[in-house]
A tleap script that builds the chain and sets N, CA, C and O, in Angstrom:
source leaprc.protein.ff14SB
mol = sequence {
  NMET LYS ALA THR VAL HIE VAL THR LEU LYS
  SER GLY VAL LEU ASP PRO GLN GLY LYS ALA
  ILE GLY HIE ALA LEU SER THR LEU GLY PHE
  SER GLY VAL GLY GLU VAL ARG GLN GLY LYS
  VAL ILE GLU ILE SER LEU ASP GLU THR ASP
  ALA ALA LYS ALA GLU ALA ASP VAL LYS ALA
  MET CYS GLU ARG LEU LEU ALA ASN THR VAL
  ILE GLU ASN TYR SER ILE ARG ILE ASP CGLY
}
set mol.1.N position { -4.312 12.797 15.252 }
set mol.1.CA position { -4.536 11.029 14.551 }
set mol.1.C position { -3.734 10.816 13.350 }
set mol.1.O position { -3.547 11.662 12.475 }
set mol.2.N position { -3.229 9.509 13.370 }
set mol.2.CA position { -2.382 9.145 12.439 }
set mol.2.C position { -3.107 8.279 11.505 }
set mol.2.O position { -3.966 7.540 11.986 }
set mol.3.N position { -2.823 8.251 9.847 }
set mol.3.CA position { -3.090 7.523 9.206 }
set mol.3.C position { -2.238 6.499 8.593 }
set mol.3.O position { -1.105 6.981 8.590 }
set mol.4.N position { -2.209 5.166 8.000 }
set mol.4.CA position { -1.234 4.510 7.535 }
set mol.4.C position { -2.016 3.912 6.312 }
set mol.4.O position { -2.752 2.977 6.627 }
set mol.5.N position { -2.012 4.234 5.057 }
set mol.5.CA position { -2.649 3.316 3.956 }
set mol.5.C position { -1.471 2.761 3.590 }
set mol.5.O position { -0.398 3.361 3.659 }
set mol.6.N position { -1.654 1.228 3.058 }
set mol.6.CA position { -0.911 0.714 2.771 }
set mol.6.C position { -1.318 0.388 0.965 }
set mol.6.O position { -2.529 0.174 0.916 }
set mol.7.N position { -0.825 0.316 -0.142 }
set mol.7.CA position { -1.457 0.446 -1.498 }
set mol.7.C position { -0.587 -0.301 -2.120 }
set mol.7.O position { 0.604 0.006 -2.074 }
set mol.8.N position { -1.049 -1.500 -2.866 }
set mol.8.CA position { -0.801 -2.228 -3.345 }
set mol.8.C position { -1.402 -3.004 -4.603 }
set mol.8.O position { -2.614 -3.176 -4.468 }
set mol.9.N position { -0.949 -3.452 -5.635 }
set mol.9.CA position { -1.119 -3.829 -6.913 }
set mol.9.C position { -1.938 -4.820 -6.836 }
set mol.9.O position { -1.654 -5.769 -6.104 }
set mol.10.N position { -3.427 -4.798 -7.766 }
set mol.10.CA position { -4.119 -6.218 -7.529 }
set mol.10.C position { -3.739 -7.660 -8.267 }
set mol.10.O position { -3.162 -7.895 -9.329 }
set mol.11.N position { -4.322 -8.539 -7.226 }
set mol.11.CA position { -3.779 -9.455 -8.297 }
set mol.11.C position { -3.926 -9.440 -9.509 }
set mol.11.O position { -4.819 -8.852 -10.120 }
set mol.12.N position { -2.926 -10.185 -10.022 }
set mol.12.CA position { -3.212 -10.179 -11.578 }
set mol.12.C position { -2.500 -9.241 -12.584 }
set mol.12.O position { -2.171 -9.241 -13.770 }
set mol.13.N position { -2.419 -8.293 -11.294 }
set mol.13.CA position { -1.555 -6.900 -12.305 }
set mol.13.C position { -0.195 -7.059 -12.380 }
set mol.13.O position { 0.408 -7.128 -11.309 }
set mol.14.N position { 0.521 -7.146 -13.567 }
set mol.14.CA position { 2.113 -7.424 -13.453 }
set mol.14.C position { 2.875 -6.310 -12.743 }
set mol.14.O position { 2.575 -5.133 -12.941 }
set mol.15.N position { 3.731 -6.624 -12.023 }
set mol.15.CA position { 4.434 -5.952 -10.847 }
set mol.15.C position { 6.089 -6.092 -11.311 }
set mol.15.O position { 6.839 -6.842 -10.686 }
set mol.16.N position { 6.621 -5.174 -12.629 }
set mol.16.CA position { 7.747 -5.459 -12.479 }
set mol.16.C position { 8.863 -5.167 -11.565 }
set mol.16.O position { 10.000 -5.631 -11.650 }
set mol.17.N position { 8.345 -4.221 -10.548 }
set mol.17.CA position { 9.359 -4.348 -9.640 }
set mol.17.C position { 9.666 -4.851 -8.641 }
set mol.17.O position { 10.733 -4.826 -8.027 }
set mol.18.N position { 8.346 -5.530 -8.356 }
set mol.18.CA position { 8.513 -7.039 -7.427 }
set mol.18.C position { 8.905 -8.271 -7.901 }
set mol.18.O position { 9.182 -9.250 -7.207 }
set mol.19.N position { 8.927 -8.166 -9.593 }
set mol.19.CA position { 9.826 -9.332 -10.367 }
set mol.19.C position { 11.567 -8.814 -9.894 }
set mol.19.O position { 12.270 -9.588 -9.243 }
set mol.20.N position { 11.987 -7.679 -10.255 }
set mol.20.CA position { 12.531 -7.208 -9.834 }
set mol.20.C position { 13.688 -7.073 -8.473 }
set mol.20.O position { 14.902 -6.897 -8.575 }
set mol.21.N position { 12.903 -7.214 -7.245 }
set mol.21.CA position { 13.510 -7.217 -6.265 }
set mol.21.C position { 13.398 -8.695 -5.959 }
set mol.21.O position { 13.971 -8.911 -4.892 }
set mol.22.N position { 12.781 -10.009 -6.581 }
set mol.22.CA position { 12.597 -11.354 -6.189 }
set mol.22.C position { 13.769 -11.828 -7.054 }
set mol.22.O position { 14.416 -12.745 -6.550 }
set mol.23.N position { 14.215 -11.348 -8.371 }
set mol.23.CA position { 15.129 -11.800 -8.730 }
set mol.23.C position { 16.745 -11.516 -8.279 }
set mol.23.O position { 17.583 -12.412 -8.389 }
set mol.24.N position { 17.123 -10.009 -7.699 }
set mol.24.CA position { 17.738 -9.668 -6.840 }
set mol.24.C position { 18.174 -10.493 -6.005 }
set mol.24.O position { 19.274 -11.045 -6.024 }
set mol.25.N position { 16.803 -10.685 -4.758 }
set mol.25.CA position { 16.934 -11.488 -3.560 }
set mol.25.C position { 17.670 -12.916 -4.084 }
set mol.25.O position { 18.676 -13.294 -3.484 }
set mol.26.N position { 17.168 -13.661 -5.167 }
set mol.26.CA position { 17.746 -14.625 -5.586 }
set mol.26.C position { 19.117 -14.476 -5.722 }
set mol.26.O position { 19.809 -15.269 -5.083 }
set mol.27.N position { 19.836 -13.390 -6.614 }
set mol.27.CA position { 21.337 -12.944 -6.786 }
set mol.27.C position { 22.098 -13.137 -5.454 }
set mol.27.O position { 23.252 -13.521 -5.264 }
set mol.28.N position { 21.112 -12.757 -4.565 }
set mol.28.CA position { 22.037 -12.858 -3.360 }
set mol.28.C position { 22.352 -13.698 -2.557 }
set mol.28.O position { 23.374 -13.604 -1.877 }
set mol.29.N position { 21.400 -14.827 -2.479 }
set mol.29.CA position { 21.338 -15.840 -2.237 }
set mol.29.C position { 20.439 -16.033 -1.403 }
set mol.29.O position { 20.755 -16.847 -0.536 }
set mol.30.N position { 19.288 -15.541 -1.307 }
set mol.30.CA position { 18.020 -15.911 -0.229 }
set mol.30.C position { 17.282 -16.685 -1.516 }
set mol.30.O position { 16.828 -16.256 -2.577 }
set mol.31.N position { 17.372 -18.046 -0.925 }
set mol.31.CA position { 16.439 -19.084 -1.961 }
set mol.31.C position { 14.816 -19.459 -0.953 }
set mol.31.O position { 14.456 -19.147 0.182 }
set mol.32.N position { 14.421 -19.961 -1.652 }
set mol.32.CA position { 13.323 -20.100 -1.092 }
set mol.32.C position { 12.333 -18.661 -1.182 }
set mol.32.O position { 11.341 -18.679 -0.453 }
set mol.33.N position { 12.465 -17.909 -1.699 }
set mol.33.CA position { 11.571 -16.104 -2.055 }
set mol.33.C position { 10.793 -16.746 -2.977 }
set mol.33.O position { 11.385 -17.183 -3.963 }
set mol.34.N position { 9.164 -16.975 -2.870 }
set mol.34.CA position { 8.181 -17.137 -3.854 }
set mol.34.C position { 8.123 -15.725 -4.425 }
set mol.34.O position { 9.022 -14.888 -4.342 }
set mol.35.N position { 6.799 -15.562 -5.087 }
set mol.35.CA position { 5.759 -14.267 -5.452 }
set mol.35.C position { 6.532 -13.072 -4.870 }
set mol.35.O position { 6.098 -13.186 -3.723 }
set mol.36.N position { 7.463 -11.869 -4.797 }
set mol.36.CA position { 7.135 -10.608 -4.506 }
set mol.36.C position { 6.294 -9.360 -5.306 }
set mol.36.O position { 6.458 -9.096 -6.497 }
set mol.37.N position { 5.484 -8.746 -4.514 }
set mol.37.CA position { 5.001 -8.177 -4.830 }
set mol.37.C position { 5.431 -6.621 -4.144 }
set mol.37.O position { 5.749 -6.833 -2.974 }
set mol.38.N position { 5.506 -5.655 -4.358 }
set mol.38.CA position { 6.090 -4.583 -3.744 }
set mol.38.C position { 4.859 -3.582 -4.116 }
set mol.38.O position { 4.095 -3.662 -5.077 }
set mol.39.N position { 4.906 -2.250 -2.672 }
set mol.39.CA position { 3.815 -1.737 -2.574 }
set mol.39.C position { 4.160 -0.631 -1.902 }
set mol.39.O position { 5.244 -0.780 -1.338 }
set mol.40.N position { 3.628 0.511 -1.723 }
set mol.40.CA position { 3.662 1.896 -0.906 }
set mol.40.C position { 3.220 1.862 0.387 }
set mol.40.O position { 2.354 0.989 0.460 }
set mol.41.N position { 3.409 2.424 1.504 }
set mol.41.CA position { 3.273 2.761 2.160 }
set mol.41.C position { 2.990 4.117 2.745 }
set mol.41.O position { 4.086 4.570 3.076 }
set mol.42.N position { 1.819 5.180 3.096 }
set mol.42.CA position { 1.278 6.677 3.176 }
set mol.42.C position { 1.251 6.958 4.952 }
set mol.42.O position { 0.735 6.402 5.922 }
set mol.43.N position { 1.694 7.563 4.829 }
set mol.43.CA position { 1.803 8.090 6.602 }
set mol.43.C position { 1.169 9.095 6.344 }
set mol.43.O position { 1.428 9.719 5.316 }
set mol.44.N position { 0.038 9.568 7.334 }
set mol.44.CA position { -0.467 10.983 7.020 }
set mol.44.C position { -1.023 11.376 8.713 }
set mol.44.O position { -1.681 10.696 9.500 }
set mol.45.N position { -0.606 12.363 8.806 }
set mol.45.CA position { -0.954 13.206 10.159 }
set mol.45.C position { -2.090 14.105 9.856 }
set mol.45.O position { -2.072 15.090 9.117 }
set mol.46.N position { -3.258 13.539 10.654 }
set mol.46.CA position { -4.585 14.354 10.703 }
set mol.46.C position { -4.841 14.872 12.039 }
set mol.46.O position { -4.525 14.217 13.033 }
set mol.47.N position { -5.374 15.964 12.111 }
set mol.47.CA position { -6.059 16.751 12.898 }
set mol.47.C position { -6.954 16.327 13.585 }
set mol.47.O position { -6.996 16.505 14.802 }
set mol.48.N position { -8.048 15.527 12.747 }
set mol.48.CA position { -8.956 15.119 13.160 }
set mol.48.C position { -9.233 14.305 14.442 }
set mol.48.O position { -8.376 13.434 14.589 }
set mol.49.N position { -10.188 14.323 15.434 }
set mol.49.CA position { -10.314 13.537 16.203 }
set mol.49.C position { -11.053 12.228 16.554 }
set mol.49.O position { -10.827 11.292 17.321 }
set mol.50.N position { -12.266 12.624 15.462 }
set mol.50.CA position { -13.336 11.028 15.410 }
set mol.50.C position { -12.706 10.039 14.623 }
set mol.50.O position { -12.775 10.287 13.419 }
set mol.51.N position { -12.264 9.261 14.845 }
set mol.51.CA position { -11.727 8.734 14.133 }
set mol.51.C position { -12.319 7.868 12.926 }
set mol.51.O position { -11.631 7.262 12.104 }
set mol.52.N position { -13.879 7.921 12.970 }
set mol.52.CA position { -15.056 7.387 11.599 }
set mol.52.C position { -14.551 8.200 10.844 }
set mol.52.O position { -13.989 7.820 9.818 }
set mol.53.N position { -14.636 9.473 11.174 }
set mol.53.CA position { -14.734 10.816 10.048 }
set mol.53.C position { -13.127 10.878 9.375 }
set mol.53.O position { -12.928 11.310 8.239 }
set mol.54.N position { -12.068 10.391 10.244 }
set mol.54.CA position { -10.694 10.671 9.746 }
set mol.54.C position { -10.807 8.756 8.906 }
set mol.54.O position { -10.511 8.678 7.713 }
set mol.55.N position { -10.968 8.255 9.193 }
set mol.55.CA position { -10.963 6.841 7.860 }
set mol.55.C position { -11.979 7.212 6.770 }
set mol.55.O position { -11.751 6.856 5.614 }
set mol.56.N position { -13.211 7.983 7.103 }
set mol.56.CA position { -13.954 8.581 5.810 }
set mol.56.C position { -13.470 9.776 5.041 }
set mol.56.O position { -14.067 10.069 4.005 }
set mol.57.N position { -12.510 10.454 5.417 }
set mol.57.CA position { -11.688 10.761 4.969 }
set mol.57.C position { -10.807 10.829 3.940 }
set mol.57.O position { -10.731 11.363 2.833 }
set mol.58.N position { -9.848 9.777 4.988 }
set mol.58.CA position { -8.371 8.987 4.114 }
set mol.58.C position { -8.938 8.236 3.052 }
set mol.58.O position { -8.295 8.019 2.025 }
set mol.59.N position { -10.152 7.802 3.232 }
set mol.59.CA position { -10.548 6.916 2.214 }
set mol.59.C position { -11.035 7.690 0.899 }
set mol.59.O position { -10.748 7.374 -0.256 }
set mol.60.N position { -11.793 8.716 1.288 }
set mol.60.CA position { -11.625 9.647 -0.108 }
set mol.60.C position { -10.572 9.941 -0.367 }
set mol.60.O position { -10.444 9.951 -1.592 }
set mol.61.N position { -9.230 10.342 0.404 }
set mol.61.CA position { -8.292 10.663 -0.350 }
set mol.61.C position { -7.564 9.354 -1.034 }
set mol.61.O position { -6.731 9.666 -1.886 }
set mol.62.N position { -7.715 8.084 -0.832 }
set mol.62.CA position { -7.260 7.063 -1.661 }
set mol.62.C position { -8.220 7.189 -3.086 }
set mol.62.O position { -7.766 7.085 -4.225 }
set mol.63.N position { -9.452 7.403 -2.785 }
set mol.63.CA position { -9.941 7.117 -3.985 }
set mol.63.C position { -9.889 8.328 -5.064 }
set mol.63.O position { -10.261 8.281 -6.236 }
set mol.64.N position { -9.424 9.239 -4.478 }
set mol.64.CA position { -9.394 10.416 -5.736 }
set mol.64.C position { -7.677 10.598 -5.935 }
set mol.64.O position { -7.290 10.998 -7.033 }
set mol.65.N position { -6.449 10.235 -4.633 }
set mol.65.CA position { -5.424 10.527 -5.381 }
set mol.65.C position { -4.514 9.236 -4.980 }
set mol.65.O position { -3.991 8.421 -5.740 }
set mol.66.N position { -4.487 9.287 -3.760 }
set mol.66.CA position { -3.436 8.009 -3.799 }
set mol.66.C position { -3.502 6.840 -4.339 }
set mol.66.O position { -2.439 6.303 -4.652 }
set mol.67.N position { -4.597 6.242 -4.550 }
set mol.67.CA position { -4.458 4.908 -5.155 }
set mol.67.C position { -5.280 4.955 -6.422 }
set mol.67.O position { -6.371 5.512 -6.547 }
set mol.68.N position { -4.599 4.285 -7.354 }
set mol.68.CA position { -4.903 4.068 -8.846 }
set mol.68.C position { -5.949 2.506 -8.694 }
set mol.68.O position { -5.582 1.350 -8.906 }
set mol.69.N position { -6.984 2.881 -8.365 }
set mol.69.CA position { -8.166 1.958 -7.960 }
set mol.69.C position { -8.325 0.873 -9.101 }
set mol.69.O position { -8.463 -0.317 -8.817 }
set mol.70.N position { -8.302 1.277 -10.243 }
set mol.70.CA position { -8.318 0.543 -11.349 }
set mol.70.C position { -7.326 -0.712 -11.372 }
set mol.70.O position { -7.536 -1.630 -12.166 }
set mol.71.N position { -6.143 -0.740 -10.409 }
set mol.71.CA position { -5.215 -1.893 -10.715 }
set mol.71.C position { -4.771 -1.628 -9.346 }
set mol.71.O position { -3.947 -2.426 -8.898 }
set mol.72.N position { -5.158 -0.646 -8.576 }
set mol.72.CA position { -4.422 -1.116 -7.023 }
set mol.72.C position { -5.567 -1.266 -5.559 }
set mol.72.O position { -6.701 -0.795 -5.475 }
set mol.73.N position { -4.859 -2.027 -4.583 }
set mol.73.CA position { -5.960 -2.170 -3.569 }
set mol.73.C position { -5.553 -1.270 -2.729 }
set mol.73.O position { -4.514 -0.783 -3.174 }
set mol.74.N position { -5.932 -0.665 -1.446 }
set mol.74.CA position { -5.812 -0.161 -0.176 }
set mol.74.C position { -5.990 -0.835 0.949 }
set mol.74.O position { -6.653 -1.869 1.038 }
set mol.75.N position { -5.282 -0.161 2.047 }
set mol.75.CA position { -5.969 -0.546 3.357 }
set mol.75.C position { -5.373 0.538 4.384 }
set mol.75.O position { -4.197 0.898 4.350 }
set mol.76.N position { -6.433 1.069 5.407 }
set mol.76.CA position { -6.232 1.958 5.965 }
set mol.76.C position { -6.153 1.753 7.384 }
set mol.76.O position { -7.008 1.037 7.906 }
set mol.77.N position { -4.895 2.483 8.362 }
set mol.77.CA position { -4.968 1.787 9.539 }
set mol.77.C position { -5.071 3.304 10.393 }
set mol.77.O position { -4.096 4.039 10.231 }
set mol.78.N position { -6.100 3.779 11.221 }
set mol.78.CA position { -5.821 4.888 11.987 }
set mol.78.C position { -5.629 4.892 13.238 }
set mol.78.O position { -6.653 4.724 13.900 }
set mol.79.N position { -4.438 5.058 13.947 }
set mol.79.CA position { -4.217 5.290 15.186 }
set mol.79.C position { -4.523 6.601 15.906 }
set mol.79.O position { -4.368 7.752 15.500 }
set mol.80.N position { -4.997 6.151 17.080 }
set mol.80.CA position { -5.156 7.337 17.606 }
set mol.80.C position { -4.994 8.627 18.404 }
set mol.80.O position { -5.836 9.520 18.312 }
savepdb mol mol.pdb
quit
């Protein structure tokens, strides 16, 4: 199985990288771009065959290491 984790900053948390990307897009002539928020994608290959168990394991990984849950949100997708 493959797990994909998307980690993003919670709304209200300052995102200097997002601001820099937004400014660079404007400088490059891309108009009409609103707020830009930057995040990360983590792909994990798993030996697990039970999707529910795989999701529980990845959730534990996010809570313990992959995301700072004080300032970040995460979402998990499990592909079979």
